[in-house]
N, C-alpha and C positions, 0 to 999 in steps of 0.2 A: 848553194841550197839555202832557201829562205829560213830564217829563224822564227819559230813560233813562240807565242807568249809562254813564259815560264822558262825561257832560254834553252829550248830543245830545238835542234834542227830535225828535219823529217826522219833522218836515219836513226838518230838517237831516240826520237819519240817512238818509233816502231820497235826499237830494241827494248826500251823500257816497258812498252805495252806487253811484249812477249814475256817479260819478267813479272808481269802482274802489277805494275806500278799504277796505282789508282790516280795519282796526280797527273801522270802522263795521259791517262784516259780523259781526265777532266779537261786538260789542255786541248786535246783532240776535239772533244765535244764542243767546248767554247769556241774554238777556232772555226769549226765547220757547220755546226747545227743550223744556224740561221740561213746560210747560203744553200745548204742542201734542202732545207724546208722550202725555200723559195723555188728552187729547181723542181722539186716534186709538185708543189702547188701549181706552178705554171702549166704542168702537164695534166694534172688531175682536176683542178678547180674545186677541190674540196679540202677545207682546212684540216678537219679532223683526220681524214684519210692520209693526207700529206704528213701530218705530225706522227701518226702511228707508223707510217712507212719509214720515216727517218729514225724514229726511236727503235724500231725493229732492227734497222741497219746497225745502229750503235750497239744494241744488245748482242747482235750476231758477232760484231767485231770483238766485243769483250769475251764472249763465249769461245771464239775461235782464235784468240790472241796468240796462243802458243804455237799454233800450226799455220797461221796466216802468212802467206808469201805475197808480197806486192812487188811486181816488176814495173818499173817506171815510177812516176811521181804519185805521192799519196793523194793529192787533190784529184788527179785524173782517175785513180782507182775509186775514190768515193763517189765522184759524179757518175762514173760508169755503173757502179753498184746501184745507185739510186735509179738511174735510167732502166737498168735491168729489172729492178723491183717494180717499177711503174709498168713496164711492158708485161711482166708476169701477172700483175694485178688486173690490168685491163683485159688480158687474155682470159683469166679466170671469170671475170665479170661477164664477158661476152659469151663464154661457154654456158654459164649459169642462165643468162638471159635467153639464149637460144633454146636451152632445155626447157625453161619455164614457158616460153611462147609455144613450143611444141606440145608441152604437157597441157597447157590451157586449151589449145586447139583440140587436143585429143579428148579432154574432159567434155567439151561441148558436143562431141560426136560419140561419146562412150555410153554404153548401156550397162556398166558394172562388170565387165569381163575380167578374167584373170589378169590380162595384160594391163588393164586399168589399175588393178591393185598393185601390180609390180611397179608401175610408174609412180604410183602414189607413195609407195615405200621408198623408192629411189629419191623422190623429191624430199620426203621427210628426212632422209639421211643427209641430203645436201644442206637442208636448213639446220639440222642438228650439228653438222660439221662446222657451219659458220658460227653457231652459238658457242661451240667449244673454243673457237678462235678468238672470242672476245677477251679483252684483258681480264685477268683472274678475278679482280674485285667486282668488275661490272658483271661478269658471268654469275658470280655468287648471288649478287643482288637480283639479277634477272631471274635466276632459277627460283629464288625465294618468293619473288612476286608472281611469276607466271606458272610455276609448277606447284609450289606449296600454298599459293594463294594468300600470302601474308600481306597485310596492309603496309603502307610506307612507314607508319609509326612502329609497327611490330619489327620490321626489318631494321629500322634505325636503332631501336632498343637492343635487338639481338646482336648487331654488329658494332654498336658504339659509334654510329654515324648520325648526322643530322638528317631530318626528313628531306631537306632540300638536296643534300648530297644523294640520297637514295633516288629521289625524283630525277636528278641529273643523270645518274647511272642508267636508269631504265630508259630515259629519253635517248641517251647515246646508243644504247643497245638496239632499240627499235629503229633508230635512224640508220645505223649500219646495216641491219637486216633488210630494211625497206630499200636501201640503195642497191643492195646486192640482188634482191629478188623482185623489186618493183611492187606494183599494187596487188599482184596475186599473193604476196607474202601474207597479208591479213587474212585472206580466205583460208590459206593453207594452215596458218597458226591455229585458226579456230576449228577447222574441220578435220585436219589430219593429226596435228600434234595435241589438240585438246588442252592447250596450256593457258587459255584465257579463262 
């Protein structure tokens, strides 16, 4: 069995992880993060999404460390986990895209019926769910900007951040939402959620 940096072999590393050893987790992260990121990026072709996906994987590993069972090699487990997360993400994006295309088509032919209102609420719920999935700090900044209509300076002062950081968080949030919902996203944010 290969020895990892910090002088743990895979078996010992997993044992120490289950015991909550933060150093063992750091060793795992340092050993695999870059390779898993490249693996995810090669499939997604989006740097931020690939980073988020790999960070989520490591967060899940830490959260489930006491109950996690790995049959076979650690490397194989990690690559399989990344592949599965990529597949799940693509499936969710395709489902959202299909729904949005269907909804957009329906809007063009709709005359304000009850079914139209139901679909509008469903889409608003989809967008709201994606907003809730944003990283916590990004979500807070996005909410303060788009729902409470605070300026970048007001948000920066309130949260103790620079205006540039606030701008970056909002830009990242909008990028994620636009990727998930396409160009229809802007119309729905304005007309449905009323958060601009």
